[in-house]
C-alpha positions in Angstrom: -26.4 -143.0 195.9 -28.8 -145.3 194.1 -30.3 -143.6 191.1 -34.1 -144.8 190.8 -35.6 -144.9 187.4 -38.7 -142.7 187.3 -42.1 -143.3 185.6 -41.2 -141.2 182.6 -37.9 -142.8 182.4 -39.3 -146.3 182.3 -41.8 -145.4 179.6 -39.2 -143.7 177.5 -36.8 -146.8 177.8 -39.6 -148.8 176.2 -40.3 -146.3 173.9 -36.6 -146.6 172.5 -36.7 -150.2 172.6 -40.0 -150.2 170.5 -37.9 -148.0 167.8 -35.1 -150.5 167.9 -37.1 -153.6 167.5 -39.4 -152.0 165.0 -36.8 -150.8 162.3 -34.4 -153.1 162.7 -36.3 -156.2 162.7 -38.2 -154.7 159.6 -35.3 -154.2 157.9 -34.7 -158.0 158.3 -38.1 -158.6 156.6 -37.6 -156.4 153.8 -34.0 -157.9 153.0 -35.7 -161.4 153.3 -38.3 -160.6 151.0 -36.1 -159.0 148.6 -34.1 -162.0 148.2 -37.0 -164.3 148.0 -37.3 -162.4 144.4 -34.2 -163.5 143.0 -35.0 -166.0 140.1 -31.4 -167.4 140.2 -32.4 -169.3 143.7 -34.4 -172.7 143.6 -38.0 -172.1 143.9 -38.2 -173.8 147.6 -35.5 -171.4 148.8 -37.4 -168.5 147.6 -40.5 -169.6 149.4 -38.8 -170.3 152.5 -37.2 -166.8 152.6 -40.8 -165.2 151.9 -42.0 -167.2 154.8 -39.3 -166.1 157.1 -40.1 -162.4 156.3 -43.7 -162.8 157.1 -42.5 -164.6 160.3 -40.0 -162.0 161.2 -42.7 -159.3 160.5 -44.6 -160.2 163.4 -42.1 -158.3 165.5 -42.3 -154.9 163.9 -46.0 -155.6 163.3 -46.0 -155.4 167.3 -43.6 -152.6 167.7 -45.5 -150.1 165.4 -48.8 -150.7 167.3 -46.9 -150.6 170.7 -46.1 -147.1 169.5 -49.4 -145.8 170.2 -49.9 -146.5 173.8 -46.4 -146.0 174.9 -46.6 -142.4 173.1 -49.7 -141.8 175.0 -47.9 -142.7 178.1 -45.1 -140.5 177.6 -47.4 -137.3 176.6 -49.2 -137.9 179.9 -46.2 -138.2 182.0 -44.8 -135.1 180.3 -48.2 -133.4 181.2 -49.1 -132.7 177.5 -52.0 -135.0 177.3 -54.6 -135.4 180.1 -56.9 -138.7 179.5 -57.7 -139.5 182.9 -57.9 -143.5 184.0 -60.7 -144.2 181.8 -59.2 -142.8 178.9 -55.7 -144.8 179.2 -57.5 -147.7 179.7 -59.4 -147.2 176.3 -56.2 -146.4 174.6 -54.5 -149.9 176.1 -57.8 -151.8 175.3 -57.9 -150.8 171.5 -54.2 -151.2 171.2 -54.3 -154.7 172.5 -57.2 -155.5 170.2 -55.8 -153.9 167.5 -52.7 -155.7 167.7 -54.7 -159.2 168.6 -56.5 -158.8 165.4 -53.2 -157.8 163.1 -51.3 -160.7 164.7 -53.8 -163.5 164.3 -54.7 -162.3 160.3 -50.6 -162.3 160.0 -49.8 -165.7 161.4 -52.6 -167.2 159.1 -52.0 -165.0 156.2 -52.5 -168.1 153.8 -55.9 -168.9 155.0 -59.1 -167.0 154.1 -59.5 -166.6 157.9 -56.4 -164.5 157.8 -57.4 -162.6 154.6 -60.4 -161.3 156.5 -58.7 -160.2 159.6 -56.2 -158.8 157.5 -58.6 -156.5 155.9 -60.2 -155.5 159.1 -56.4 -154.7 160.3 -56.1 -152.5 157.4 -59.2 -150.6 158.1 -58.3 -150.1 162.0 -54.8 -149.1 160.7 -56.3 -146.4 158.3 -58.5 -145.2 161.1 -55.7 -144.9 163.6 -53.8 -142.8 160.8 -56.6 -140.6 159.9 -57.7 -140.1 163.5 -54.0 -139.0 164.9 -53.5 -136.5 161.9 -56.8 -134.8 162.6 -55.9 -134.5 166.5 -52.3 -133.4 165.4 -53.8 -130.8 163.3 -56.8 -129.8 165.8 -53.8 -129.3 168.5 -51.8 -127.4 166.0 -54.4 -125.0 165.9 -54.9 -124.7 169.8 -57.7 -126.7 170.2 -56.2 -129.9 171.8 -56.2 -132.7 172.9 -52.4 -132.2 173.1 -51.0 -129.0 175.1 -50.7 -126.1 172.5 -47.2 -125.3 173.7 -45.8 -129.0 172.5 -45.9 -128.3 168.8 -43.3 -130.6 168.5 -45.7 -133.5 169.8 -48.2 -132.4 167.3 -45.8 -133.1 164.3 -44.5 -136.5 165.8 -48.2 -137.5 166.4 -49.3 -136.3 162.8 -46.2 -138.0 161.6 -47.2 -141.5 163.3 -50.5 -141.2 161.8 -48.9 -140.7 158.5 -46.7 -143.7 159.0 -50.2 -145.8 159.8 -51.3 -144.9 156.4 -48.1 -145.6 154.8 -48.2 -149.3 156.2 -51.7 -149.6 154.9 -50.5 -148.3 151.3 -47.6 -150.8 151.9 -49.6 -153.7 152.1 -51.7 -152.8 149.2 -48.6 -152.4 147.1 -47.1 -155.8 148.1 -50.2 -157.9 147.9 -49.8 -158.7 144.3 -46.7 -160.6 145.3 -48.6 -163.2 146.9 -50.7 -163.9 143.9 -47.3 -164.0 141.7 -45.5 -166.5 144.0 -48.8 -168.3 143.8 -48.3 -168.6 139.9 -44.8 -169.4 140.8 -45.6 -172.3 142.8 -47.9 -173.8 140.0 -46.5 -172.9 136.6 -42.6 -172.3 137.8 -40.4 -169.6 136.7 -41.4 -167.9 133.9 -40.2 -164.1 132.4 -43.9 -162.8 132.8 -43.9 -164.1 136.5 -40.5 -162.9 137.4 -41.3 -159.4 135.9 -44.4 -158.9 137.8 -42.4 -160.1 141.2 -39.5 -157.6 140.4 -41.9 -154.9 139.7 -44.1 -155.3 142.9 -40.8 -155.4 145.0 -39.6 -152.2 143.4 -42.9 -150.4 144.0 -42.9 -151.7 147.7 -39.3 -150.9 148.0 -40.1 -147.2 147.6 -42.8 -147.2 150.0 -40.9 -148.9 152.4 -37.9 -146.9 152.4 -40.5 -143.6 152.7 -41.6 -145.4 155.7 -38.4 -145.6 157.3 -37.6 -142.0 156.6 -40.8 -141.1 158.5 -40.1 -143.1 161.3 -36.4 -141.6 161.6 -38.1 -138.3 161.5 -40.3 -138.9 164.3 -37.6 -140.1 166.2 -35.7 -137.4 165.7 -38.5 -134.7 166.6 -39.1 -137.0 169.8 -35.5 -136.4 170.9 -34.7 -132.9 169.5 -38.4 -131.4 169.8 -37.0 -129.0 167.1 -40.6 -127.8 166.1 
């Protein structure tokens, strides 16, 4: 007898792949960026590592945004959310636009055009984060839009909203690294510049590992439904 994958299983499988490629590739970004701060390496090698990190980052950047429409599709399949066709189209349209703006800004990270799009991306990401936290809190209070009995889903949505805010914080904390590497390219390695690079990476690591912890918690809640 042939078992046919149901629609829910298909979305669930994509959701699992999203988590794998999100955290797995983001770890490569973190390790490449961390190694680029090693003052023992030639400056050219350090810039290459940082450039590689920013290119690899395009994949986790895609996966973290894919979490929104994939999560919505799973919620609908579970009967915990009723959006209707227009609502689903709106979610997918927003997610694709959010992703397109983000990816374009990241690709042209070294151009003024990319900087402007990065600012728009941060604003959109913050909006997504705050909106999802508000919706999760509203659902926990029994006001929807998610089914009142699916409290585990409320926590999952709220934590994903928090992850988006953590991503904005991560970008803000990490941003001075670009200026420091700009000085490194012009002035060469100096104790003051290396100290700035090290301190930025140390602060970034705290935010990055905290974000990983939240991602693991979201995955755990989604599988166990403990709340």
